[in-house]
FIKOLZA-1660 file (N, C-alpha, C; in steps of 0.1 Angstrom, whole numbers, plus 5000, padded with zeros to 4 digits):
% residues 137
   i   px   py   pz ch aa at
   1 4676 4639 5138  A  M  N
   1 4677 4648 5134  A  M CA
   1 4686 4658 5130  A  M  C
   2 4684 4666 5119  A  K  N
   2 4692 4675 5108  A  K CA
   2 4696 4686 5117  A  K  C
   3 4710 4688 5118  A  T  N
   3 4714 4703 5124  A  T CA
   3 4712 4709 5113  A  T  C
   4 4711 4725 5119  A  K  N
   4 4706 4738 5108  A  K CA
   4 4719 4738 5111  A  K  C
   5 4727 4742 5095  A  K  N
   5 4736 4750 5089  A  K CA
   5 4731 4767 5091  A  K  C
   6 4743 4772 5098  A  N  N
   6 4740 4786 5096  A  N CA
   6 4749 4791 5086  A  N  C
   7 4750 4805 5083  A  W  N
   7 4755 4805 5068  A  W CA
   7 4769 4806 5068  A  W  C
   8 4778 4808 5080  A  Y  N
   8 4792 4804 5081  A  Y CA
   8 4798 4790 5077  A  Y  C
   9 4788 4781 5080  A  N  N
   9 4794 4768 5076  A  N CA
   9 4793 4764 5060  A  N  C
  10 4781 4773 5057  A  K  N
  10 4779 4770 5042  A  K CA
  10 4788 4773 5032  A  K  C
  11 4794 4788 5041  A  I  N
  11 4804 4800 5030  A  I CA
  11 4818 4789 5035  A  I  C
  12 4824 4788 5045  A  I  N
  12 4835 4783 5050  A  I CA
  12 4838 4767 5048  A  I  C
  13 4845 4761 5040  A  S  N
  13 4847 4745 5048  A  S CA
  13 4855 4742 5054  A  S  C
  14 4859 4735 5057  A  E  N
  14 4859 4727 5072  A  E CA
  14 4878 4733 5070  A  E  C
  15 4880 4726 5057  A  E  N
  15 4896 4729 5058  A  E CA
  15 4900 4743 5053  A  E  C
  16 4893 4755 5052  A  L  N
  16 4895 4763 5055  A  L CA
  16 4897 4772 5067  A  L  C
  17 4886 4767 5076  A  K  N
  17 4884 4773 5094  A  K CA
  17 4897 4774 5096  A  K  C
  18 4911 4764 5099  A  P  N
  18 4918 4768 5104  A  P CA
  18 4927 4780 5100  A  P  C
  19 4926 4781 5087  A  D  N
  19 4933 4793 5083  A  D CA
  19 4928 4805 5079  A  D  C
  20 4917 4807 5084  A  L  N
  20 4906 4817 5084  A  L CA
  20 4912 4830 5088  A  L  C
  21 4915 4830 5102  A  P  N
  21 4926 4842 5111  A  P CA
  21 4936 4850 5100  A  P  C
  22 4945 4839 5093  A  N  N
  22 4952 4846 5084  A  N CA
  22 4950 4848 5072  A  N  C
  23 4939 4843 5063  A  V  N
  23 4930 4847 5054  A  V CA
  23 4926 4866 5055  A  V  C
  24 4921 4864 5067  A  I  N
  24 4911 4877 5072  A  I CA
  24 4926 4887 5069  A  I  C
  25 4933 4880 5077  A  L  N
  25 4948 4892 5075  A  L CA
  25 4954 4897 5067  A  L  C
  26 4952 4885 5053  A  L  N
  26 4957 4891 5042  A  L CA
  26 4949 4896 5031  A  L  C
  27 4938 4896 5037  A  I  N
  27 4928 4905 5031  A  I CA
  27 4926 4921 5036  A  I  C
  28 4928 4919 5050  A  V  N
  28 4930 4935 5054  A  V CA
  28 4939 4941 5050  A  V  C
  29 4956 4931 5051  A  L  N
  29 4964 4938 5047  A  L CA
  29 4968 4943 5037  A  L  C
  30 4962 4937 5021  A  Y  N
  30 4963 4939 5008  A  Y CA
  30 4954 4947 5007  A  Y  C
  31 4940 4951 5011  A  M  N
  31 4931 4967 5006  A  M CA
  31 4938 4976 5015  A  M  C
  32 4946 4976 5026  A  V  N
  32 4953 4985 5033  A  V CA
  32 4963 4988 5020  A  V  C
  33 4969 4984 5015  A  Q  N
  33 4979 4985 5006  A  Q CA
  33 4971 4994 4994  A  Q  C
  34 4966 4995 4992  A  G  N
  34 4955 5004 4979  A  G CA
  34 4956 5016 4990  A  G  C
  35 4962 5024 4999  A  V  N
  35 4953 5036 5003  A  V CA
  35 4969 5047 4997  A  V  C
  36 4979 5043 5000  A  P  N
  36 4989 5051 4996  A  P CA
  36 4989 5049 4978  A  P  C
  37 4985 5042 4970  A  L  N
  37 4977 5042 4961  A  L CA
  37 4972 5054 4957  A  L  C
  38 4956 5057 4961  A  G  N
  38 4947 5066 4965  A  G CA
  38 4955 5077 4966  A  G  C
  39 4963 5079 4973  A  L  N
  39 4966 5095 4980  A  L CA
  39 4979 5100 4967  A  L  C
  40 4985 5090 4960  A  T  N
  40 4993 5092 4949  A  T CA
  40 4981 5094 4937  A  T  C
  41 4974 5089 4933  A  F  N
  41 4966 5092 4922  A  F CA
  41 4953 5100 4922  A  F  C
  42 4951 5100 4933  A  G  N
  42 4939 5105 4938  A  G CA
  42 4939 5119 4946  A  G  C
  43 4940 5118 4957  A  S  N
  43 4943 5130 4967  A  S CA
  43 4953 5139 4962  A  S  C
  44 4964 5135 4964  A  I  N
  44 4975 5148 4963  A  I CA
  44 4976 5156 4948  A  I  C
  45 4975 5148 4938  A  P  N
  45 4973 5156 4930  A  P CA
  45 4958 5164 4925  A  P  C
  46 4950 5161 4934  A  F  N
  46 4939 5169 4933  A  F CA
  46 4937 5181 4941  A  F  C
  47 4947 5181 4951  A  I  N
  47 4955 5187 4961  A  I CA
  47 4963 5201 4957  A  I  C
  48 4972 5190 4947  A  L  N
  48 4981 5201 4944  A  L CA
  48 4979 5214 4935  A  L  C
  49 4964 5210 4928  A  Q  N
  49 4960 5220 4919  A  Q CA
  49 4959 5235 4917  A  Q  C
  50 4958 5234 4934  A  K  N
  50 4956 5248 4940  A  K CA
  50 4971 5257 4937  A  K  C
  51 4981 5251 4945  A  N  N
  51 4993 5257 4944  A  N CA
  51 5006 5254 4933  A  N  C
  52 5003 5241 4927  A  A  N
  52 5012 5241 4918  A  A CA
  52 5007 5239 4902  A  A  C
  53 5023 5242 4897  A  S  N
  53 5019 5243 4881  A  S CA
  53 5019 5226 4874  A  S  C
  54 5011 5229 4865  A  Y  N
  54 5009 5216 4856  A  Y CA
  54 5023 5207 4852  A  Y  C
  55 5031 5212 4855  A  T  N
  55 5050 5204 4851  A  T CA
  55 5051 5199 4871  A  T  C
  56 5049 5208 4878  A  A  N
  56 5049 5198 4895  A  A CA
  56 5041 5190 4893  A  A  C
  57 5029 5187 4890  A  I  N
  57 5020 5176 4891  A  I CA
  57 5021 5166 4886  A  I  C
  58 5026 5169 4873  A  G  N
  58 5037 5160 4859  A  G CA
  58 5045 5153 4868  A  G  C
  59 5056 5162 4873  A  I  N
  59 5064 5155 4882  A  I CA
  59 5059 5146 4892  A  I  C
  60 5054 5148 4895  A  F  N
  60 5046 5138 4912  A  F CA
  60 5037 5129 4904  A  F  C
  61 5034 5130 4898  A  S  N
  61 5026 5113 4888  A  S CA
  61 5038 5107 4890  A  S  C
  62 5051 5107 4886  A  L  N
  62 5062 5097 4884  A  L CA
  62 5061 5091 4897  A  L  C
  63 5057 5096 4909  A  A  N
  63 5058 5087 4922  A  A CA
  63 5050 5074 4920  A  A  C
  64 5042 5072 4912  A  G  N
  64 5031 5062 4910  A  G CA
  64 5040 5049 4899  A  G  C
  65 5052 5055 4896  A  Y  N
  65 5057 5044 4889  A  Y CA
  65 5061 5029 4895  A  Y  C
  66 5066 5032 4907  A  P  N
  66 5067 5015 4911  A  P CA
  66 5058 5010 4906  A  P  C
  67 5044 5008 4910  A  Y  N
  67 5031 4998 4908  A  Y CA
  67 5040 4991 4893  A  Y  C
  68 5037 5004 4883  A  S  N
  68 5040 4995 4869  A  S CA
  68 5049 4991 4864  A  S  C
  69 5060 4988 4878  A  L  N
  69 5074 4985 4875  A  L CA
  69 5078 4973 4885  A  L  C
  70 5070 4969 4888  A  K  N
  70 5070 4962 4901  A  K CA
  70 5073 4944 4897  A  K  C
  71 5070 4942 4883  A  L  N
  71 5071 4930 4881  A  L CA
  71 5087 4927 4877  A  L  C
  72 5096 4939 4877  A  L  N
  72 5109 4939 4880  A  L CA
  72 5114 4927 4897  A  L  C
  73 5111 4933 4902  A  W  N
  73 5115 4928 4915  A  W CA
  73 5104 4915 4921  A  W  C
  74 5092 4912 4915  A  S  N
  74 5083 4903 4918  A  S CA
  74 5091 4888 4920  A  S  C
  75 5099 4883 4910  A  P  N
  75 5104 4868 4913  A  P CA
  75 5115 4872 4925  A  P  C
  76 5122 4878 4933  A  I  N
  76 5128 4885 4944  A  I CA
  76 5116 4877 4953  A  I  C
  77 5110 4888 4955  A  V  N
  77 5097 4885 4963  A  V CA
  77 5089 4868 4967  A  V  C
  78 5090 4868 4952  A  D  N
  78 5085 4847 4956  A  D CA
  78 5094 4841 4956  A  D  C
  79 5107 4844 4957  A  T  N
  79 5116 4834 4954  A  T CA
  79 5121 4833 4971  A  T  C
  80 5126 4844 4981  A  I  N
  80 5129 4851 4991  A  I CA
  80 5114 4852 5001  A  I  C
  81 5113 4843 5012  A  Y  N
  81 5104 4845 5019  A  Y CA
  81 5108 4835 5031  A  Y  C
  82 5103 4838 5045  A  S  N
  82 5104 4831 5059  A  S CA
  82 5090 4816 5056  A  S  C
  83 5099 4807 5058  A  T  N
  83 5085 4798 5059  A  T CA
  83 5077 4797 5071  A  T  C
  84 5087 4801 5080  A  K  N
  84 5079 4805 5097  A  K CA
  84 5068 4811 5094  A  K  C
  85 5069 4826 5090  A  I  N
  85 5057 4838 5089  A  I CA
  85 5051 4828 5076  A  I  C
  86 5055 4825 5065  A  G  N
  86 5045 4824 5051  A  G CA
  86 5055 4831 5040  A  G  C
  87 5047 4827 5030  A  R  N
  87 5054 4833 5014  A  R CA
  87 5049 4848 5018  A  R  C
  88 5033 4850 5015  A  R  N
  88 5032 4864 5017  A  R CA
  88 5034 4873 5029  A  R  C
  89 5026 4866 5033  A  K  N
  89 5031 4876 5050  A  K CA
  89 5046 4882 5055  A  K  C
  90 5053 4873 5048  A  S  N
  90 5072 4875 5046  A  S CA
  90 5073 4887 5045  A  S  C
  91 5068 4894 5029  A  W  N
  91 5069 4907 5027  A  W CA
  91 5059 4918 5030  A  W  C
  92 5044 4914 5029  A  I  N
  92 5033 4925 5033  A  I CA
  92 5036 4927 5048  A  I  C
  93 5039 4921 5057  A  M  N
  93 5038 4930 5072  A  M CA
  93 5049 4936 5072  A  M  C
  94 5064 4937 5067  A  P  N
  94 5070 4946 5068  A  P CA
  94 5074 4959 5063  A  P  C
  95 5065 4954 5048  A  M  N
  95 5063 4965 5041  A  M CA
  95 5053 4977 5041  A  M  C
  96 5038 4968 5050  A  Q  N
  96 5030 4978 5052  A  Q CA
  96 5037 4983 5071  A  Q  C
  97 5043 4978 5077  A  F  N
  97 5049 4983 5088  A  F CA
  97 5056 4997 5088  A  F  C
  98 5066 4997 5074  A  T  N
  98 5076 5007 5073  A  T CA
  98 5064 5017 5064  A  T  C
  99 5054 5015 5058  A  T  N
  99 5050 5024 5048  A  T CA
  99 5040 5031 5059  A  T  C
 100 5034 5024 5073  A  G  N
 100 5029 5030 5082  A  G CA
 100 5037 5042 5092  A  G  C
 101 5045 5037 5094  A  I  N
 101 5058 5049 5101  A  I CA
 101 5061 5060 5092  A  I  C
 102 5067 5056 5078  A  L  N
 102 5065 5066 5070  A  L CA
 102 5055 5077 5069  A  L  C
 103 5046 5071 5069  A  M  N
 103 5034 5077 5068  A  M CA
 103 5028 5087 5079  A  M  C
 104 5034 5082 5092  A  I  N
 104 5029 5088 5105  A  I CA
 104 5041 5102 5105  A  I  C
 105 5049 5099 5100  A  I  N
 105 5060 5108 5097  A  I CA
 105 5057 5118 5087  A  I  C
 106 5054 5114 5080  A  L  N
 106 5049 5121 5066  A  L CA
 106 5038 5133 5070  A  L  C
 107 5033 5126 5082  A  S  N
 107 5019 5133 5084  A  S CA
 107 5022 5146 5094  A  S  C
 108 5035 5143 5097  A  Y  N
 108 5037 5157 5108  A  Y CA
 108 5044 5175 5095  A  Y  C
 109 5046 5168 5082  A  Y  N
 109 5049 5177 5074  A  Y CA
 109 5048 5180 5063  A  Y  C
 110 5028 5172 5058  A  I  N
 110 5028 5171 5046  A  I CA
 110 5022 5185 5043  A  I  C
 111 5014 5191 5056  A  D  N
 111 5009 5204 5055  A  D CA
 111 5022 5215 5043  A  D  C
 112 5034 5219 5052  A  D  N
 112 5043 5226 5046  A  D CA
 112 5050 5220 5032  A  D  C
 113 5046 5207 5033  A  L  N
 113 5050 5204 5018  A  L CA
 113 5042 5207 5005  A  L  C
 114 5034 5203 5010  A  L  N
 114 5020 5211 5003  A  L CA
 114 5013 5225 4997  A  L  C
 115 5020 5231 5011  A  N  N
 115 5018 5251 5013  A  N CA
 115 5030 5253 4998  A  N  C
 116 5042 5244 4998  A  Q  N
 116 5053 5249 4994  A  Q CA
 116 5058 5240 4980  A  Q  C
 117 5046 5237 4971  A  T  N
 117 5049 5225 4959  A  T CA
 117 5057 5225 4954  A  T  C
 118 5062 5242 4947  A  N  N
 118 5069 5246 4939  A  N CA
 118 5081 5243 4940  A  N  C
 119 5085 5246 4956  A  S  N
 119 5102 5244 4958  A  S CA
 119 5102 5227 4965  A  S  C
 120 5093 5222 4970  A  N  N
 120 5093 5208 4974  A  N CA
 120 5088 5200 4967  A  N  C
 121 5083 5198 4954  A  I  N
 121 5078 5188 4943  A  I CA
 121 5087 5177 4939  A  I  C
 122 5100 5178 4944  A  Y  N
 122 5110 5168 4942  A  Y CA
 122 5110 5157 4955  A  Y  C
 123 5110 5165 4969  A  L  N
 123 5110 5161 4977  A  L CA
 123 5096 5150 4980  A  L  C
 124 5087 5158 4977  A  L  N
 124 5073 5152 4978  A  L CA
 124 5071 5141 4970  A  L  C
 125 5077 5143 4958  A  S  N
 125 5073 5131 4949  A  S CA
 125 5086 5119 4953  A  S  C
 126 5095 5119 4959  A  G  N
 126 5106 5110 4962  A  G CA
 126 5100 5106 4976  A  G  C
 127 5097 5114 4981  A  I  N
 127 5088 5106 4996  A  I CA
 127 5081 5095 4991  A  I  C
 128 5067 5104 4980  A  F  N
 128 5057 5093 4978  A  F CA
 128 5061 5081 4970  A  F  C
 129 5073 5082 4965  A  F  N
 129 5079 5072 4953  A  F CA
 129 5084 5061 4962  A  F  C
 130 5094 5063 4972  A  V  N
 130 5089 5053 4980  A  V CA
 130 5082 5043 4988  A  V  C
 131 5071 5051 4991  A  I  N
 131 5055 5051 5000  A  I CA
 131 5051 5039 4993  A  I  C
 132 5054 5043 4978  A  I  N
 132 5043 5035 4970  A  I CA
 132 5053 5024 4963  A  I  C
 133 5068 5023 4964  A  M  N
 133 5077 5011 4963  A  M CA
 133 5071 5002 4971  A  M  C
 134 5072 5006 4982  A  L  N
 134 5071 4998 4992  A  L CA
 134 5059 4993 4995  A  L  C
 135 5044 5002 4991  A  A  N
 135 5032 4992 4987  A  A CA
 135 5029 4983 4981  A  A  C
 136 5038 4984 4965  A  A  N
 136 5042 4976 4957  A  A CA
 136 5045 4965 4960  A  A  C
 137 5054 4963 4969  A  T  N
 137 5061 4953 4972  A  T CA
 137 5051 4945 4981  A  T  C
% end
């Protein structure tokens, strides 16, 4: 008598099954990595249009440069890692944790930073520059 294979067994090979939790964790971490990028390129500039000048919005757009320049530090990321944790998770997990902490801290001050944008645009840009740099790593 033949056993019926369900969709899970058809899609996932036997070799991948032991690593499936790690693969799912990496997929989720990489998806979460895009949140700061969406804020920097989408939401924050849209919110800044109300109170800030075009110059201030242009200055804030510099916060997205680490994504363009990540190829400069990618050799370091590829070379230095913990064999115990793994090549990708050695960098993704601490960077995501630090990004999360920074975003939680930023959530307490974001209203003040966005309401007084012309005077705080350099501080706002610097904070998002660091967050994007962490997310790009």
